[in-house]
C-alpha positions as CSV (number, residue, x, y, z in Angstrom):
1,M,117.8,-68.0,27.4
2,S,115.2,-70.7,28.0
3,L,112.3,-71.2,25.6
4,Q,110.0,-69.8,28.3
5,E,112.1,-66.7,28.7
6,K,112.2,-66.2,24.9
7,I,108.4,-66.5,24.7
8,H,107.8,-64.1,27.5
9,A,110.2,-61.5,26.0
10,N,108.6,-61.9,22.6
11,T,105.1,-61.4,24.1
12,L,106.2,-58.3,26.0
13,Y,107.6,-56.9,22.8
14,L,104.3,-57.6,21.0
15,L,102.3,-56.0,23.7
16,K,104.5,-52.9,23.7
17,S,104.0,-52.6,19.9
18,F,100.4,-51.5,20.4
19,H,99.8,-50.5,24.0
20,T,99.8,-46.7,23.4
21,L,97.5,-46.8,20.4
22,S,93.9,-45.5,20.5
23,Q,90.9,-47.7,19.7
24,E,90.5,-45.8,16.4
25,E,94.2,-46.5,15.5
26,V,94.0,-50.3,16.1
27,E,90.8,-50.6,14.1
28,L,92.0,-48.7,11.0
29,K,92.9,-50.5,7.8
30,S,95.3,-49.1,5.2
31,S,93.2,-50.8,2.5
32,K,90.2,-53.0,2.2
33,D,92.4,-56.1,1.7
34,S,94.7,-55.4,4.6
35,W,94.3,-56.3,8.3
36,S,93.9,-53.8,11.1
37,I,96.2,-54.1,14.1
38,L,93.4,-55.8,16.1
39,E,93.0,-58.3,13.2
40,I,96.8,-58.9,13.2
41,L,96.7,-59.6,16.9
42,E,93.8,-62.0,16.5
43,H,95.7,-63.8,13.8
44,I,98.8,-64.1,16.1
45,F,96.5,-65.5,18.8
46,L,94.9,-68.0,16.5
47,I,98.4,-69.2,15.3
48,N,99.6,-69.5,18.9
49,K,96.4,-71.5,19.7
50,A,97.3,-73.9,16.9
51,V,100.9,-74.2,18.2
52,L,99.5,-75.1,21.6
53,K,97.5,-77.9,19.9
54,V,100.7,-79.1,18.2
55,L,102.5,-79.1,21.5
56,A,99.8,-81.2,23.1
57,T,100.2,-83.8,20.4
58,P,101.4,-87.0,22.3
59,P,104.6,-88.6,21.1
60,P,104.1,-91.6,18.9
61,T,104.2,-95.0,20.5
62,E,106.8,-96.3,18.0
63,K,110.4,-94.9,18.1
64,T,111.0,-92.1,15.5
65,E,114.1,-92.0,13.3
66,N,114.8,-88.4,14.3
67,T,117.1,-88.0,17.3
68,L,117.3,-84.2,17.4
69,N,115.1,-81.8,19.3
70,E,115.4,-79.2,16.5
71,L,115.3,-80.1,12.8
72,V,114.8,-76.7,11.2
73,G,116.3,-74.6,13.9
74,E,115.8,-71.1,15.2
75,Q,118.2,-69.4,12.7
76,K,116.6,-70.9,9.6
77,I,113.1,-70.1,10.8
78,N,114.1,-66.5,11.6
79,K,115.6,-66.2,8.1
80,L,112.5,-67.6,6.5
81,L,109.9,-65.6,8.5
82,I,111.5,-62.4,9.6
83,I,114.6,-61.6,7.4
84,N,112.9,-62.7,4.2
85,R,109.6,-60.9,4.7
86,S,109.1,-60.5,0.9
87,F,108.1,-64.2,1.0
88,K,104.3,-64.0,1.6
89,V,102.1,-66.9,2.5
90,T,98.3,-66.8,2.5
91,A,97.1,-67.4,6.0
92,P,95.3,-70.7,6.6
93,D,91.6,-70.2,6.9
94,F,91.5,-71.1,10.6
95,S,93.9,-68.3,11.3
96,N,92.0,-65.5,9.4
97,P,90.7,-62.9,11.9
98,K,87.0,-63.0,12.5
99,S,86.8,-59.6,14.4
100,N,86.7,-61.4,17.8
101,F,89.1,-58.9,19.3
102,T,87.3,-55.7,20.0
103,T,89.8,-53.8,22.2
104,T,93.5,-53.9,22.9
105,T,92.7,-55.0,26.5
106,D,90.8,-57.9,25.1
107,A,93.6,-58.8,22.7
108,S,96.2,-58.5,25.5
109,E,94.2,-60.7,27.9
110,K,93.6,-63.4,25.3
111,I,97.2,-63.4,24.0
112,N,98.6,-63.6,27.6
113,S,96.2,-66.4,28.4
114,I,97.3,-68.6,25.4
115,I,101.0,-67.8,26.1
116,D,100.5,-68.8,29.8
117,K,99.1,-72.1,28.6
118,I,102.0,-72.7,26.2
119,V,104.6,-71.9,28.8
120,N,102.9,-74.1,31.4
121,H,102.8,-76.9,28.8
122,I,106.6,-76.5,28.2
123,D,107.2,-76.4,32.0
124,I,105.3,-79.6,32.6
125,N,106.2,-81.7,29.5
126,K,109.9,-81.0,28.9
127,I,109.4,-80.6,25.1
128,E,113.1,-80.0,24.7
129,E,113.6,-83.7,25.2
130,E,111.1,-84.8,22.5
131,T,112.4,-85.6,19.1
132,H,109.3,-86.6,17.1
133,T,108.0,-84.3,14.4
134,I,104.7,-82.7,13.4
135,K,104.4,-81.4,9.9
136,H,104.1,-77.7,9.2
137,P,102.2,-77.0,6.0
138,M,105.0,-74.8,4.6
139,L,108.1,-75.6,6.5
140,G,107.8,-79.4,6.6
141,E,108.6,-81.7,9.5
142,M,109.4,-79.8,12.7
143,T,110.0,-80.8,16.3
144,K,108.1,-79.1,19.1
145,V,111.1,-76.9,19.8
146,D,111.0,-75.9,16.1
147,W,107.3,-75.0,16.5
148,I,108.1,-72.7,19.5
149,H,110.8,-71.0,17.3
150,F,108.2,-70.7,14.5
151,M,105.6,-69.2,16.9
152,I,108.2,-66.6,18.1
153,A,109.4,-65.8,14.6
154,H,105.8,-65.5,13.3
155,T,105.0,-63.1,16.1
156,N,108.1,-61.0,15.3
157,R,107.1,-61.0,11.6
158,H,103.8,-59.5,12.6
159,I,105.3,-57.0,15.1
160,L,107.2,-55.6,12.1
161,Q,103.9,-55.5,10.2
162,I,102.3,-53.6,13.1
163,G,105.1,-51.1,12.9
164,E,104.5,-50.7,9.1
165,V,100.8,-50.2,9.7
166,K,101.5,-47.6,12.4
167,E,103.9,-45.7,10.0
168,Q,101.3,-45.7,7.2
169,K,98.5,-44.3,9.4
170,Y,100.1,-42.0,12.0
């Protein structure tokens, strides 16, 4: 399965996780310190927007030592972000929701828009051929392919969180 297909399948899975919920359900918080489903969706959008910025980073002019298009790899990223969900990281300030998503329609449109831009960037720029790295604050040096795997795993982690929120409330 291509990166683009994985991204589209992941996005569809995300959209299905909340499409039947009412406005009241997506706005509810289980505690004052937790995020609502709309806030989780905004956080995913903000992280995806940051990933697009990383993907748009031009390769360095000098040759890099790395020759691999994946350093961390999909399996390791999945293990760190999805399988080991007890490992919690405070979201970076830029990715904290600011209540900019007001409806699930709004969330779906914005998420689809950023995903379309990411897929388009991959189509045009052939990131699978790039081997330079861009540092992730927690995972270290990662290639652009690693960043795509991170984005998918991050979304999957929050899909599981959405499921937990739905179980608590409904």
